[in-house]
N, CA, C and O atoms as a GROMACS GRO file, in nm:
protein
  512
    1MET      N    1   1.306   0.553  -2.389
    1MET     CA    2   1.216   0.542  -2.275
    1MET      C    3   1.201   0.395  -2.238
    1MET      O    4   1.190   0.309  -2.326
    2SER      N    5   1.202   0.367  -2.109
    2SER     CA    6   1.188   0.230  -2.060
    2SER      C    7   1.046   0.180  -2.081
    2SER      O    8   0.949   0.256  -2.079
    3GLN      N    9   1.037   0.050  -2.101
    3GLN     CA   10   0.906  -0.013  -2.118
    3GLN      C   11   0.836  -0.024  -1.983
    3GLN      O   12   0.898  -0.051  -1.880
    4ARG      N   13   0.707  -0.003  -1.986
    4ARG     CA   14   0.626  -0.017  -1.865
    4ARG      C   15   0.572  -0.160  -1.859
    4ARG      O   16   0.525  -0.213  -1.960
    5THR      N   17   0.580  -0.220  -1.740
    5THR     CA   18   0.523  -0.352  -1.717
    5THR      C   19   0.415  -0.336  -1.612
    5THR      O   20   0.442  -0.288  -1.502
    6ILE      N   21   0.294  -0.377  -1.645
    6ILE     CA   22   0.182  -0.366  -1.551
    6ILE      C   23   0.184  -0.488  -1.459
    6ILE      O   24   0.198  -0.602  -1.504
    7ILE      N   25   0.170  -0.463  -1.329
    7ILE     CA   26   0.169  -0.569  -1.228
    7ILE      C   27   0.028  -0.581  -1.173
    7ILE      O   28  -0.038  -0.481  -1.143
    8HIS      N   29  -0.019  -0.706  -1.161
    8HIS     CA   30  -0.153  -0.730  -1.106
    8HIS      C   31  -0.151  -0.854  -1.018
    8HIS      O   32  -0.085  -0.953  -1.049
    9SER      N   33  -0.225  -0.848  -0.908
    9SER     CA   34  -0.245  -0.963  -0.821
    9SER      C   35  -0.393  -0.980  -0.794
    9SER      O   36  -0.462  -0.884  -0.759
   10ASP      N   37  -0.443  -1.102  -0.811
   10ASP     CA   38  -0.582  -1.132  -0.774
   10ASP      C   39  -0.599  -1.136  -0.623
   10ASP      O   40  -0.712  -1.138  -0.574
   11GLN      N   41  -0.488  -1.137  -0.549
   11GLN     CA   42  -0.492  -1.141  -0.403
   11GLN      C   43  -0.503  -1.001  -0.342
   11GLN      O   44  -0.505  -0.986  -0.219
   12ALA      N   45  -0.512  -0.900  -0.426
   12ALA     CA   46  -0.533  -0.761  -0.383
   12ALA      C   47  -0.658  -0.710  -0.453
   12ALA      O   48  -0.695  -0.762  -0.558
   13PRO      N   49  -0.724  -0.610  -0.396
   13PRO     CA   50  -0.846  -0.558  -0.459
   13PRO      C   51  -0.820  -0.507  -0.600
   13PRO      O   52  -0.715  -0.449  -0.628
   14ALA      N   53  -0.916  -0.528  -0.687
   14ALA     CA   54  -0.908  -0.471  -0.821
   14ALA      C   55  -0.912  -0.319  -0.811
   14ALA      O   56  -0.972  -0.263  -0.719
   15ALA      N   57  -0.848  -0.254  -0.905
   15ALA     CA   58  -0.849  -0.107  -0.908
   15ALA      C   59  -0.993  -0.057  -0.917
   15ALA      O   60  -1.076  -0.115  -0.988
   16ILE      N   61  -1.022   0.052  -0.845
   16ILE     CA   62  -1.158   0.108  -0.847
   16ILE      C   63  -1.164   0.232  -0.937
   16ILE      O   64  -1.256   0.313  -0.926
   17GLY      N   65  -1.066   0.244  -1.025
   17GLY     CA   66  -1.061   0.355  -1.118
   17GLY      C   67  -0.969   0.320  -1.233
   17GLY      O   68  -0.926   0.206  -1.245
   18PRO      N   69  -0.938   0.417  -1.316
   18PRO     CA   70  -0.854   0.393  -1.432
   18PRO      C   71  -0.704   0.394  -1.397
   18PRO      O   72  -0.632   0.486  -1.436
   19TYR      N   73  -0.660   0.294  -1.324
   19TYR     CA   74  -0.519   0.282  -1.285
   19TYR      C   75  -0.485   0.135  -1.264
   19TYR      O   76  -0.573   0.050  -1.253
   20SER      N   77  -0.355   0.106  -1.258
   20SER     CA   78  -0.305  -0.028  -1.235
   20SER      C   79  -0.265  -0.043  -1.089
   20SER      O   80  -0.235   0.057  -1.022
   21GLN      N   81  -0.264  -0.166  -1.039
   21GLN     CA   82  -0.218  -0.189  -0.901
   21GLN      C   83  -0.073  -0.147  -0.885
   21GLN      O   84  -0.034  -0.092  -0.781
   22ALA      N   85   0.008  -0.173  -0.988
   22ALA     CA   86   0.148  -0.131  -0.986
   22ALA      C   87   0.201  -0.127  -1.129
   22ALA      O   88   0.149  -0.194  -1.219
   23VAL      N   89   0.306  -0.047  -1.147
   23VAL     CA   90   0.371  -0.036  -1.277
   23VAL      C   91   0.522  -0.039  -1.253
   23VAL      O   92   0.575   0.036  -1.170
   24ARG      N   93   0.590  -0.126  -1.327
   24ARG     CA   94   0.736  -0.130  -1.320
   24ARG      C   95   0.792  -0.063  -1.444
   24ARG      O   96   0.752  -0.093  -1.556
   25VAL      N   97   0.885   0.030  -1.421
   25VAL     CA   98   0.957   0.098  -1.528
   25VAL      C   99   1.105   0.082  -1.495
   25VAL      O  100   1.155   0.141  -1.399
   26GLY      N  101   1.174   0.002  -1.576
   26GLY     CA  102   1.315  -0.024  -1.547
   26GLY      C  103   1.329  -0.093  -1.412
   26GLY      O  104   1.266  -0.195  -1.387
   27ASP      N  105   1.413  -0.036  -1.327
   27ASP     CA  106   1.439  -0.094  -1.195
   27ASP      C  107   1.354  -0.032  -1.085
   27ASP      O  108   1.386  -0.046  -0.967
   28THR      N  109   1.247   0.036  -1.123
   28THR     CA  110   1.160   0.100  -1.024
   28THR      C  111   1.018   0.048  -1.038
   28THR      O  112   0.965   0.037  -1.148
   29LEU      N  113   0.959   0.016  -0.925
   29LEU     CA  114   0.821  -0.032  -0.919
   29LEU      C  115   0.739   0.070  -0.841
   29LEU      O  116   0.774   0.105  -0.728
   30TYR      N  117   0.632   0.117  -0.901
   30TYR     CA  118   0.543   0.214  -0.838
   30TYR      C  119   0.413   0.142  -0.802
   30TYR      O  120   0.341   0.096  -0.891
   31LEU      N  121   0.382   0.132  -0.673
   31LEU     CA  122   0.259   0.070  -0.629
   31LEU      C  123   0.154   0.176  -0.603
   31LEU      O  124   0.178   0.271  -0.529
   32SER      N  125   0.039   0.161  -0.665
   32SER     CA  126  -0.072   0.253  -0.642
   32SER      C  127  -0.118   0.242  -0.498
   32SER      O  128  -0.094   0.142  -0.431
   33GLY      N  129  -0.183   0.347  -0.452
   33GLY     CA  130  -0.236   0.345  -0.316
   33GLY      C  131  -0.335   0.232  -0.297
   33GLY      O  132  -0.422   0.208  -0.381
   34GLN      N  133  -0.321   0.162  -0.185
   34GLN     CA  134  -0.416   0.058  -0.146
   34GLN      C  135  -0.495   0.108  -0.026
   34GLN      O  136  -0.440   0.170   0.065
   35THR      N  137  -0.622   0.081  -0.028
   35THR     CA  138  -0.709   0.109   0.086
   35THR      C  139  -0.749  -0.026   0.147
   35THR      O  140  -0.719  -0.130   0.089
   36PRO      N  141  -0.814  -0.025   0.262
   36PRO     CA  142  -0.845  -0.150   0.331
   36PRO      C  143  -0.966  -0.224   0.275
   36PRO      O  144  -1.061  -0.255   0.347
   37LEU      N  145  -0.961  -0.252   0.145
   37LEU     CA  146  -1.068  -0.329   0.083
   37LEU      C  147  -1.032  -0.477   0.087
   37LEU      O  148  -0.919  -0.515   0.059
   38ASP      N  149  -1.129  -0.558   0.121
   38ASP     CA  150  -1.112  -0.703   0.119
   38ASP      C  151  -1.109  -0.747  -0.027
   38ASP      O  152  -1.204  -0.720  -0.100
   39PRO      N  153  -1.002  -0.814  -0.072
   39PRO     CA  154  -0.995  -0.851  -0.213
   39PRO      C  155  -1.103  -0.951  -0.255
   39PRO      O  156  -1.138  -0.958  -0.373
   40ALA      N  157  -1.155  -1.028  -0.160
   40ALA     CA  158  -1.258  -1.127  -0.194
   40ALA      C  159  -1.394  -1.063  -0.217
   40ALA      O  160  -1.471  -1.109  -0.301
   41THR      N  161  -1.423  -0.955  -0.142
   41THR     CA  162  -1.557  -0.896  -0.149
   41THR      C  163  -1.558  -0.757  -0.211
   41THR      O  164  -1.662  -0.710  -0.259
   42GLY      N  165  -1.442  -0.690  -0.211
   42GLY     CA  166  -1.437  -0.552  -0.258
   42GLY      C  167  -1.492  -0.453  -0.158
   42GLY      O  168  -1.505  -0.334  -0.188
   43GLU      N  169  -1.524  -0.501  -0.039
   43GLU     CA  170  -1.581  -0.416   0.066
   43GLU      C  171  -1.474  -0.371   0.165
   43GLU      O  172  -1.373  -0.439   0.183
   44LEU      N  173  -1.496  -0.257   0.229
   44LEU     CA  174  -1.409  -0.206   0.334
   44LEU      C  175  -1.410  -0.304   0.451
   44LEU      O  176  -1.518  -0.349   0.492
   45VAL      N  177  -1.294  -0.338   0.506
   45VAL     CA  178  -1.289  -0.428   0.620
   45VAL      C  179  -1.346  -0.360   0.744
   45VAL      O  180  -1.335  -0.239   0.761
   46ALA      N  181  -1.406  -0.439   0.828
   46ALA     CA  182  -1.459  -0.387   0.954
   46ALA      C  183  -1.344  -0.373   1.054
   46ALA      O  184  -1.241  -0.440   1.041
   47GLY      N  185  -1.362  -0.286   1.150
   47GLY     CA  186  -1.264  -0.275   1.257
   47GLY      C  187  -1.200  -0.139   1.267
   47GLY      O  188  -1.235  -0.045   1.195
   48ASP      N  189  -1.105  -0.132   1.360
   48ASP     CA  190  -1.039  -0.005   1.390
   48ASP      C  191  -0.926   0.022   1.291
   48ASP      O  192  -0.909  -0.050   1.193
   49ILE      N  193  -0.849   0.127   1.317
   49ILE     CA  194  -0.741   0.166   1.228
   49ILE      C  195  -0.637   0.056   1.216
   49ILE      O  196  -0.578   0.040   1.108
   50SER      N  197  -0.611  -0.019   1.320
   50SER     CA  198  -0.513  -0.128   1.312
   50SER      C  199  -0.560  -0.236   1.216
   50SER      O  200  -0.481  -0.288   1.137
   51ALA      N  201  -0.687  -0.269   1.220
   51ALA     CA  202  -0.743  -0.369   1.128
   51ALA      C  203  -0.736  -0.317   0.985
   51ALA      O  204  -0.702  -0.391   0.893
   52GLN      N  205  -0.767  -0.190   0.966
   52GLN     CA  206  -0.762  -0.132   0.832
   52GLN      C  207  -0.618  -0.127   0.781
   52GLN      O  208  -0.592  -0.162   0.666
   53ALA      N  209  -0.524  -0.083   0.864
   53ALA     CA  210  -0.385  -0.075   0.821
   53ALA      C  211  -0.329  -0.214   0.789
   53ALA      O  212  -0.254  -0.230   0.692
   54THR      N  213  -0.366  -0.313   0.868
   54THR     CA  214  -0.321  -0.450   0.841
   54THR      C  215  -0.371  -0.497   0.705
   54THR      O  216  -0.295  -0.556   0.629
   55ARG      N  217  -0.499  -0.470   0.674
   55ARG     CA  218  -0.552  -0.511   0.543
   55ARG      C  219  -0.478  -0.441   0.430
   55ARG      O  220  -0.448  -0.502   0.328
   56VAL      N  221  -0.446  -0.312   0.449
   56VAL     CA  222  -0.373  -0.238   0.347
   56VAL      C  223  -0.236  -0.301   0.323
   56VAL      O  224  -0.197  -0.323   0.208
   57PHE      N  225  -0.163  -0.332   0.431
   57PHE     CA  226  -0.030  -0.392   0.414
   57PHE      C  227  -0.040  -0.532   0.353
   57PHE      O  228   0.048  -0.571   0.277
   58GLU      N  229  -0.144  -0.607   0.383
   58GLU     CA  230  -0.163  -0.738   0.320
   58GLU      C  231  -0.191  -0.722   0.171
   58GLU      O  232  -0.141  -0.800   0.090
   59ASN      N  233  -0.271  -0.623   0.135
   59ASN     CA  234  -0.296  -0.595  -0.006
   59ASN      C  235  -0.167  -0.557  -0.078
   59ASN      O  236  -0.140  -0.605  -0.188
   60LEU      N  237  -0.087  -0.472  -0.015
   60LEU     CA  238   0.041  -0.432  -0.074
   60LEU      C  239   0.136  -0.551  -0.085
   60LEU      O  240   0.210  -0.562  -0.182
   61ALA      N  241   0.135  -0.639   0.014
   61ALA     CA  242   0.220  -0.758   0.010
   61ALA      C  243   0.186  -0.844  -0.112
   61ALA      O  244   0.275  -0.900  -0.176
   62ALA      N  245   0.058  -0.855  -0.143
   62ALA     CA  246   0.016  -0.934  -0.260
   62ALA      C  247   0.068  -0.872  -0.389
   62ALA      O  248   0.114  -0.945  -0.477
   63VAL      N  249   0.061  -0.741  -0.401
   63VAL     CA  250   0.109  -0.674  -0.522
   63VAL      C  251   0.262  -0.684  -0.530
   63VAL      O  252   0.317  -0.709  -0.637
   64LEU      N  253   0.329  -0.664  -0.417
   64LEU     CA  254   0.475  -0.681  -0.415
   64LEU      C  255   0.513  -0.821  -0.461
   64LEU      O  256   0.603  -0.837  -0.544
   65GLY      N  257   0.444  -0.922  -0.409
   65GLY     CA  258   0.473  -1.060  -0.446
   65GLY      C  259   0.454  -1.085  -0.595
   65GLY      O  260   0.532  -1.157  -0.657
   66ALA      N  261   0.349  -1.026  -0.651
   66ALA     CA  262   0.323  -1.043  -0.795
   66ALA      C  263   0.435  -0.982  -0.879
   66ALA      O  264   0.456  -1.022  -0.993
   67ALA      N  265   0.506  -0.886  -0.822
   67ALA     CA  266   0.617  -0.820  -0.891
   67ALA      C  267   0.751  -0.884  -0.859
   67ALA      O  268   0.855  -0.840  -0.909
   68GLY      N  269   0.750  -0.989  -0.776
   68GLY     CA  270   0.875  -1.053  -0.737
   68GLY      C  271   0.953  -0.972  -0.635
   68GLY      O  272   1.075  -0.981  -0.628
   69ALA      N  273   0.882  -0.893  -0.557
   69ALA     CA  274   0.945  -0.806  -0.457
   69ALA      C  275   0.890  -0.838  -0.318
   69ALA      O  276   0.798  -0.918  -0.302
   70SER      N  277   0.948  -0.773  -0.218
   70SER     CA  278   0.902  -0.787  -0.080
   70SER      C  279   0.915  -0.651  -0.010
   70SER      O  280   0.964  -0.555  -0.069
   71PHE      N  281   0.873  -0.646   0.113
   71PHE     CA  282   0.885  -0.521   0.189
   71PHE      C  283   1.031  -0.480   0.206
   71PHE      O  284   1.060  -0.362   0.224
   72ASP      N  285   1.124  -0.577   0.200
   72ASP     CA  286   1.266  -0.544   0.212
   72ASP      C  287   1.315  -0.460   0.094
   72ASP      O  288   1.417  -0.392   0.105
   73ASP      N  289   1.243  -0.464  -0.018
   73ASP     CA  290   1.282  -0.390  -0.137
   73ASP      C  291   1.225  -0.249  -0.143
   73ASP      O  292   1.262  -0.171  -0.231
   74VAL      N  293   1.135  -0.215  -0.052
   74VAL     CA  294   1.065  -0.086  -0.057
   74VAL      C  295   1.158   0.028  -0.019
   74VAL      O  296   1.224   0.024   0.085
   75ALA      N  297   1.163   0.130  -0.105
   75ALA     CA  298   1.247   0.247  -0.080
   75ALA      C  299   1.169   0.362  -0.017
   75ALA      O  300   1.224   0.439   0.062
   76ARG      N  301   1.039   0.373  -0.052
   76ARG     CA  302   0.958   0.484   0.000
   76ARG      C  303   0.815   0.438   0.022
   76ARG      O  304   0.759   0.361  -0.055
   77VAL      N  305   0.757   0.489   0.131
   77VAL     CA  306   0.618   0.462   0.167
   77VAL      C  307   0.547   0.596   0.183
   77VAL      O  308   0.599   0.689   0.246
   78GLY      N  309   0.428   0.606   0.127
   78GLY     CA  310   0.343   0.723   0.146
   78GLY      C  311   0.216   0.678   0.218
   78GLY      O  312   0.145   0.591   0.170
   79ILE      N  313   0.189   0.739   0.333
   79ILE     CA  314   0.072   0.703   0.413
   79ILE      C  315  -0.021   0.823   0.419
   79ILE      O  316   0.022   0.936   0.446
   80TYR      N  317  -0.149   0.799   0.395
   80TYR     CA  318  -0.251   0.903   0.397
   80TYR      C  319  -0.354   0.865   0.503
   80TYR      O  320  -0.414   0.758   0.495
   81LEU      N  321  -0.373   0.951   0.602
   81LEU     CA  322  -0.463   0.925   0.714
   81LEU      C  323  -0.571   1.031   0.723
   81LEU      O  324  -0.544   1.150   0.707
   82THR      N  325  -0.694   0.988   0.748
   82THR     CA  326  -0.801   1.085   0.770
   82THR      C  327  -0.797   1.142   0.911
   82THR      O  328  -0.863   1.242   0.940
   83ASP      N  329  -0.720   1.079   1.001
   83ASP     CA  330  -0.705   1.128   1.138
   83ASP      C  331  -0.560   1.104   1.179
   83ASP      O  332  -0.521   0.989   1.202
   84LEU      N  333  -0.482   1.210   1.189
   84LEU     CA  334  -0.342   1.195   1.227
   84LEU      C  335  -0.325   1.145   1.370
   84LEU      O  336  -0.214   1.111   1.412
   85GLY      N  337  -0.434   1.140   1.445
   85GLY     CA  338  -0.431   1.079   1.577
   85GLY      C  339  -0.406   0.929   1.569
   85GLY      O  340  -0.374   0.866   1.670
   86ASN      N  341  -0.420   0.872   1.450
   86ASN     CA  342  -0.396   0.728   1.430
   86ASN      C  343  -0.251   0.699   1.391
   86ASN      O  344  -0.217   0.584   1.360
   87PHE      N  345  -0.166   0.800   1.391
   87PHE     CA  346  -0.026   0.787   1.351
   87PHE      C  347   0.045   0.674   1.426
   87PHE      O  348   0.108   0.589   1.364
   88ALA      N  349   0.036   0.672   1.557
   88ALA     CA  350   0.106   0.571   1.639
   88ALA      C  351   0.054   0.431   1.612
   88ALA      O  352   0.132   0.336   1.605
   89ALA      N  353  -0.076   0.416   1.596
   89ALA     CA  354  -0.133   0.284   1.570
   89ALA      C  355  -0.086   0.229   1.435
   89ALA      O  356  -0.057   0.110   1.423
   90VAL      N  357  -0.079   0.314   1.335
   90VAL     CA  358  -0.032   0.271   1.203
   90VAL      C  359   0.117   0.237   1.210
   90VAL      O  360   0.162   0.143   1.145
   91ASN      N  361   0.194   0.313   1.288
   91ASN     CA  362   0.336   0.280   1.308
   91ASN      C  363   0.351   0.139   1.363
   91ASN      O  364   0.436   0.063   1.316
   92GLU      N  365   0.271   0.103   1.460
   92GLU     CA  366   0.279  -0.031   1.520
   92GLU      C  367   0.250  -0.140   1.418
   92GLU      O  368   0.316  -0.244   1.417
   93VAL      N  369   0.152  -0.117   1.332
   93VAL     CA  370   0.122  -0.215   1.228
   93VAL      C  371   0.237  -0.220   1.128
   93VAL      O  372   0.280  -0.329   1.088
   94MET      N  373   0.288  -0.106   1.088
   94MET     CA  374   0.396  -0.101   0.990
   94MET      C  375   0.519  -0.178   1.038
   94MET      O  376   0.586  -0.242   0.957
   95LYS      N  377   0.548  -0.172   1.167
   95LYS     CA  378   0.664  -0.242   1.223
   95LYS      C  379   0.655  -0.394   1.204
   95LYS      O  380   0.757  -0.462   1.206
   96ARG      N  381   0.535  -0.446   1.186
   96ARG     CA  382   0.519  -0.591   1.164
   96ARG      C  383   0.559  -0.631   1.022
   96ARG      O  384   0.584  -0.749   0.996
   97TYR      N  385   0.565  -0.536   0.932
   97TYR     CA  386   0.595  -0.565   0.791
   97TYR      C  387   0.734  -0.523   0.748
   97TYR      O  388   0.787  -0.576   0.650
   98PHE      N  389   0.795  -0.429   0.818
   98PHE     CA  390   0.926  -0.377   0.783
   98PHE      C  391   1.024  -0.401   0.895
   98PHE      O  392   0.987  -0.412   1.012
   99ARG      N  393   1.150  -0.408   0.858
   99ARG     CA  394   1.256  -0.416   0.958
   99ARG      C  395   1.362  -0.311   0.922
   99ARG      O  396   1.365  -0.261   0.809
  100GLU      N  397   1.446  -0.280   1.017
  100GLU     CA  398   1.551  -0.181   0.993
  100GLU      C  399   1.651  -0.234   0.891
  100GLU      O  400   1.678  -0.354   0.892
  101PRO      N  401   1.705  -0.151   0.806
  101PRO     CA  402   1.678  -0.008   0.795
  101PRO      C  403   1.544   0.016   0.725
  101PRO      O  404   1.516  -0.042   0.620
  102TYR      N  405   1.464   0.102   0.784
  102TYR     CA  406   1.330   0.130   0.732
  102TYR      C  407   1.337   0.215   0.605
  102TYR      O  408   1.434   0.287   0.583
  103PRO      N  409   1.233   0.206   0.522
  103PRO     CA  410   1.229   0.290   0.402
  103PRO      C  411   1.201   0.436   0.438
  103PRO      O  412   1.160   0.467   0.550
  104ALA      N  413   1.223   0.525   0.344
  104ALA     CA  414   1.180   0.664   0.360
  104ALA      C  415   1.027   0.664   0.366
  104ALA      O  416   0.962   0.574   0.313
  105ARG      N  417   0.970   0.766   0.430
  105ARG     CA  418   0.824   0.768   0.445
  105ARG      C  419   0.773   0.909   0.464
  105ARG      O  420   0.840   0.995   0.521
  106SER      N  421   0.652   0.930   0.416
  106SER     CA  422   0.579   1.052   0.450
  106SER      C  423   0.442   1.009   0.501
  106SER      O  424   0.388   0.907   0.457
  107THR      N  425   0.387   1.086   0.592
  107THR     CA  426   0.252   1.062   0.642
  107THR      C  427   0.177   1.193   0.629
  107THR      O  428   0.218   1.296   0.681
  108ILE      N  429   0.066   1.187   0.557
  108ILE     CA  430  -0.009   1.308   0.523
  108ILE      C  431  -0.152   1.296   0.573
  108ILE      O  432  -0.218   1.194   0.550
  109GLY      N  433  -0.200   1.399   0.639
  109GLY     CA  434  -0.340   1.405   0.681
  109GLY      C  435  -0.426   1.451   0.565
  109GLY      O  436  -0.396   1.550   0.498
  110VAL      N  437  -0.535   1.379   0.541
  110VAL     CA  438  -0.626   1.412   0.431
  110VAL      C  439  -0.769   1.424   0.484
  110VAL      O  440  -0.801   1.368   0.589
  111ALA      N  441  -0.853   1.494   0.412
  111ALA     CA  442  -0.991   1.514   0.454
  111ALA      C  443  -1.074   1.387   0.443
  111ALA      O  444  -1.156   1.357   0.529
  112SER      N  445  -1.052   1.312   0.336
  112SER     CA  446  -1.128   1.187   0.318
  112SER      C  447  -1.054   1.099   0.219
  112SER      O  448  -0.966   1.143   0.146
  113LEU      N  449  -1.094   0.970   0.218
  113LEU     CA  450  -1.037   0.871   0.129
  113LEU      C  451  -1.151   0.792   0.064
  113LEU      O  452  -1.263   0.792   0.115
  114PRO      N  453  -1.123   0.726  -0.049
  114PRO     CA  454  -1.229   0.650  -0.117
  114PRO      C  455  -1.298   0.549  -0.025
  114PRO      O  456  -1.235   0.484   0.058
  115ARG      N  457  -1.428   0.538  -0.043
  115ARG     CA  458  -1.513   0.442   0.027
  115ARG      C  459  -1.509   0.452   0.179
  115ARG      O  460  -1.540   0.356   0.250
  116GLY      N  461  -1.472   0.569   0.229
  116GLY     CA  462  -1.472   0.591   0.373
  116GLY      C  463  -1.355   0.529   0.447
  116GLY      O  464  -1.360   0.515   0.570
  117ALA      N  465  -1.251   0.492   0.375
  117ALA     CA  466  -1.132   0.434   0.439
  117ALA      C  467  -1.067   0.536   0.532
  117ALA      O  468  -1.078   0.656   0.510
  118GLN      N  469  -0.999   0.486   0.636
  118GLN     CA  470  -0.925   0.572   0.727
  118GLN      C  471  -0.779   0.585   0.688
  118GLN      O  472  -0.709   0.675   0.735
  119VAL      N  473  -0.731   0.493   0.599
  119VAL     CA  474  -0.590   0.491   0.563
  119VAL      C  475  -0.574   0.444   0.418
  119VAL      O  476  -0.647   0.357   0.371
  120GLU      N  477  -0.478   0.503   0.350
  120GLU     CA  478  -0.435   0.458   0.217
  120GLU      C  479  -0.283   0.464   0.216
  120GLU      O  480  -0.224   0.556   0.272
  121ILE      N  481  -0.221   0.365   0.152
  121ILE     CA  482  -0.074   0.360   0.150
  121ILE      C  483  -0.028   0.326   0.008
  121ILE      O  484  -0.081   0.236  -0.056
  122ASP      N  485   0.074   0.400  -0.040
  122ASP     CA  486   0.139   0.368  -0.165
  122ASP      C  487   0.288   0.347  -0.139
  122ASP      O  488   0.338   0.383  -0.033
  123MET      N  489   0.358   0.288  -0.236
  123MET     CA  490   0.499   0.256  -0.216
  123MET      C  491   0.576   0.268  -0.347
  123MET      O  492   0.519   0.263  -0.456
  124ILE      N  493   0.706   0.284  -0.332
  124ILE     CA  494   0.798   0.278  -0.444
  124ILE      C  495   0.908   0.178  -0.408
  124ILE      O  496   0.964   0.182  -0.298
  125VAL      N  497   0.938   0.089  -0.501
  125VAL     CA  498   1.042  -0.012  -0.485
  125VAL      C  499   1.154   0.020  -0.582
  125VAL      O  500   1.129   0.053  -0.698
  126ALA      N  501   1.278   0.011  -0.536
  126ALA     CA  502   1.393   0.025  -0.622
  126ALA      C  503   1.467  -0.109  -0.624
  126ALA      O  504   1.526  -0.150  -0.524
  127PHE      N  505   1.462  -0.176  -0.738
  127PHE     CA  506   1.532  -0.302  -0.754
  127PHE      C  507   1.679  -0.273  -0.778
  127PHE      O  508   1.714  -0.175  -0.843
  128SER      N  509   1.765  -0.359  -0.725
  128SER     CA  510   1.909  -0.338  -0.750
  128SER      C  511   1.963  -0.436  -0.851
  128SER      O  512   2.081  -0.432  -0.884
   0.00000   0.00000   0.00000
């Protein structure tokens, strides 16, 4: 069995439960879901879905950086939205962080997210 390496960034919010920000096993990095919490205050960012999605991607960027990775290394993205009507707005934010060829992705509508967030995003990185 491959050794697990725990990844942590002080530039992303601390976990709000019994989990790590990310775990690397072999050549795969699993990033836990990030919500739009400000890492400095631990509070939900103010603003619309675009502001929330931007904060989430910035949080993920910090964790990716701590692992020596970038958005170019991401193989899969999982997006959870409390309102699928925000799909297009989140797409526009995502385009600022990724370039073609884009990673695989799923977008799932959920009833609610921790701390009243409108969006949560997790990722998987495959190192080559």
